[in-house]
N, C-alpha and C positions, 0 to 999 in steps of 0.2 A: 299793464295794470289786473289785466283779466288773470295772469298768471300769478302775482300777487296776490289776489282776492282767492284762489283757488289753492293756495297755499295756507292762507291763513286758518281755515278751522284745524289742522294739521299743527301749525303751531300753538292754538290753542290745547290742543290735545296732548303736547307734548309739555307746557306747562303745569297743565292739572296732572301728569303722573309725573312729574320732577319731584326726586328725591328730597327727603326732609334737610333741613340742614342741622347739624349737629354743632356744638359749643361746650366747651367748658367754663364756665364761671362764677362765681364767689358773692358772699354775703359778708359782712362785718360779724364777727365772733369775740367772744372776750376776751382773747389773750390774739388770737390768730385768725386766718380769713376760714370761714366755711366755704365749703366746694360743693357742686352739686355742675347737672347737663342740662340743657337746653337743649331740647330738640325741636325744631319748628316749620311747620307746612313751609314748603319753598314760597310761595305766596303768605306772606306770614300777618293777615288784617284779622283773624279767628280770637277767638278768648285764650286765656291762660292761666295754666292750673299749674297748684304746686301739690307734688306728692307727699306726702309727706309718712315715712316709713312706721312701720308696727316694731312690736319689742325687743329689748336685745339689741345683740351685735348686727344688727340689720342694715345693709349698704341701700345706697341708692339702685340697685337695680333689682332689691326683694329678696336677696341673698346672704347667707350666714355660716360663719365656719360652722356651725352645730347640724352642719347636716342639709340645710335649707339650699339647693339651687334652682331653684322653680324659676328666676329669672325676673318677676310676676309683671315687675315698674316695670324695667328695659320693654319688654312684651305691652304692656299697656301703652308709655309711652308711645311706641313705634304706632299701634293701631289707633289712638287719637291724633297722631301726627296724620294719618292717613286722612281722618274725618275731620282735619283741618282745626285743631284743637292743639297747641304749641302746654309744652310740658317742663318743668324744671323737678328733675328727681335729684334726691340731697342725700348726701353723708350725715348725720348726726353727730354732734359735735366732740369732738376729741377722738372720734373713729375715722378707719379709712384714709379716706381723702383729706375728710377735715381735723386730719390727727393734731393740726397745732393751733386748732381755737380753744382746746384747755388740757393743760398738764394732765388731767382725771375723768375719764370719760364717764366712770359712774359715780362722779361727785357730780349728782346733776338732778334737779326737778321738773315736773312738767312746766313750773313757772319759768325756769331757765328755757327750754324748750320754746315756749312761746315767745321770748325773748327772742330767740331766733327765728321764729318764724315771722315777726315783725322786720326782721333784717331781710328777709330772702321777697318778702310781698314789696320792700323797698326797690330790692333789686330788681326780682321780677318786673316792675313797670319802667325801669333803667334800661334794662337792655331791650324792653317789647314794647314800651309807648302804651300801654295797656292803662285802661284808666283804673283795674281793678284785675282781684287778682282771684282764681278759684280755689279751694283746698280740695284735696280730695286727701283722705284720711284712712290708712287702710289698718286695721285691728288697735294696735294704741297711737296710732295716727289718730286715727277718729274724736280719742281722747282729747288728742293734742289741739287738733282743728277745734273742736267745740270750747275748748276753754278760750283758744285762741281769739275766736268770733268775736266774743266780747269785748276785746280788751286792742286789737288789731284794727288801726282802719283801712280802708278799703280792699274790703274783703267782697267780690261779688255771692259767695257765699257756699253751701257744702257738699263735698259728697261722699257719706258717711259707705265706705267698703269694710263689710265684717267687721263692725264697730259694736262694741258691748253697748246694752243698753241701761247696765247694773254695774255697779259699781267692784272695779278690776277685782277684790278680795272675796268677793260673792262671785265670780266667774271662776277664780282659780279653785275655791274650791268644788265646783263643781264639776271643772275638769278634773282633777283630783279623784276623784270619786267616781264620774264615768270611766276608768278604766278598774276593773277588778285585783289586776296587780299591783294597784297599790295601798291595797288594804290594810299592810302594816306598816304603814306611813301615815296614815290618817290622822292618827290621835299627835304626833308630834307636827305633823303641818298646818293641821285647824289651831294647834294653840300658838305656833309662831304667826298665821295670818292674823289671829286675835291681838296678838300682841303687838303687829302691826300698825291695824287700824286703829288702835290707841297711841299711835307714834312712839310706842315703846320697842327698844330694841330688843335683839333678840343674842340668847345663849346657845352657839352653835357648838359647845360643845358637849359629846354622848352625841350628837343628831346624825340619824341614819346619815350613812354618805351619799344615799340618793339623794337626798334633798338638799345636803350641800352649798348644788350648786345654783337651785331654786333662791336660799337662804341666805346666802355667802355673806359675812359682813360687810364686804364693800359695798352690796348692791341695796342693804334695809335701807337707808337713805330714799333710794328713789323711791324701792316699795313703798314704802311710807307716804312720802308725797303722791305716787299714782293713786292707792288706796282709799284716800280721802277727797277723794272728786268720783261726783255723784254726775254720769254724762244727763241723766234726764233732767235734774237741775239744770245743768249747765245748757241743755237746751232748749228747756221754756222758757217763751217768751222771745225767744230767736223769733225775728221777724222777714230774714233777709231767704232767698229760696234755697231749698234743702234735699237732697237726695238720700233715701236711707236703699242700699243695695244691699241683697243677702243672702246667698247661695244658702240650700236647702240640705245642701252635702256635708256643710260644712261641721268640723267636729271639734269647733272649739271655741265658737260664737254660734247659739240658735236663733232659730226662727222666733223666739222671745225676746232676744235685745232690740231687732227689726220691730218687732212690735210695738216695744217701747218708746224705743225712742220716737216711733209717729205717734204713739198716746202725749209725746209731751212736745212734739209740735206739729199739730193736724193738720198744719198746711203743708208738711211736707210729701212729697212721692215717695212711696215703698214700693221697691221692686224685688220680688222674691225671686230668683232663678233658680229654675229645677234644676239638680245633678250637677250643682258649681260647689267646688270646696272652700276652706280658708285662703290655698293661693289662686284661686279664680283658674281652676282647671276642672274640666268635665271627669265626673265619675259617676257612668253608669249605674251603681249597685252601691250596697250599703256595708259591703266590705270593709273595714277599717286599714286591712295592710295594703290595699289597692289605692285607699285613698291616700297616705301616707304615702305611698308611693311615688305620687308625683312631685310631692316635694321637692325630690330632687333631679325631677327632668326639666331640664331648659329645655328641650325640642319639642315638648307639647305645649301647643298653642293655647293661648288663653280660652274659654270656653268660649262659644259663642255667644252674643247679646252680652256679653258685660262693655265692651266698647262702646257699641252701640248706643245702650240705657244710656251711658255716662255723655255723649257725645250728643244722643238727642235732648237731652236735660241741657244742658252747659249751651250748647252754637244757641238756640231759637231765644232764649233767654239774655246772651253775652249783650255787654250795652255797647 
């Protein structure tokens, strides 16, 4: 008996250090299944969070074929699992593993993504027995999370990471103006944003080639949908817990956005992270090239403090 008692602390330590369990999960999509990856601690008794990806063809790991290979969501899932939080990271309808969910990944709206979040929360609760699910929305995913929070039941609360506090048309204007190289494009770009905000299609004939990817006819419906939402209005009056996480080296979303979200939801917790950029990597200087270089480096870990801030907020308030 004494020998068994002596081994008990070692056995407990081995359980604490056990590797998280990863599995492929799905949710109901419009034409076929939505796919994602559940990463759960070896002892899955803690909270469950859904990681909602940012704009464009961004996959469940946080990468896209346009040059982003930072693996932000995969790294975040791994760090949160080590802190006792299970996550499901997802591929958007029509993209990557969720390609069968719809025929055209571009023919979507924010409302469609909200429908998918409802399906994912149902799936998450089924796979984990959680009473409610946290939404972790990164960048554009933060807008989707705020829109979903008003319509989807069983949401524990929101974690808004590098999320805009202004309409996305306004954010896009500022992003384009911030780069001096865009000066020759600004007149056409501003006109296109104005039209889409009014729900009108943009004629791309004669448009500068550098803008065709941004305002391609096949994505204009989605842009018009996204531009119609005001994040501050969505968040105003929301009573569940909210964490706003904003990096101070983010060259896409500003500290002002975090402050506006906090103003809309005074009960929210606002955490500003110094030297953290949009893909949640550490950037010690204001050098833009150094900042952008981290977007293509999966080997760089997440900046210190990112996963801790999220876990410290989620775990104590988990039901």
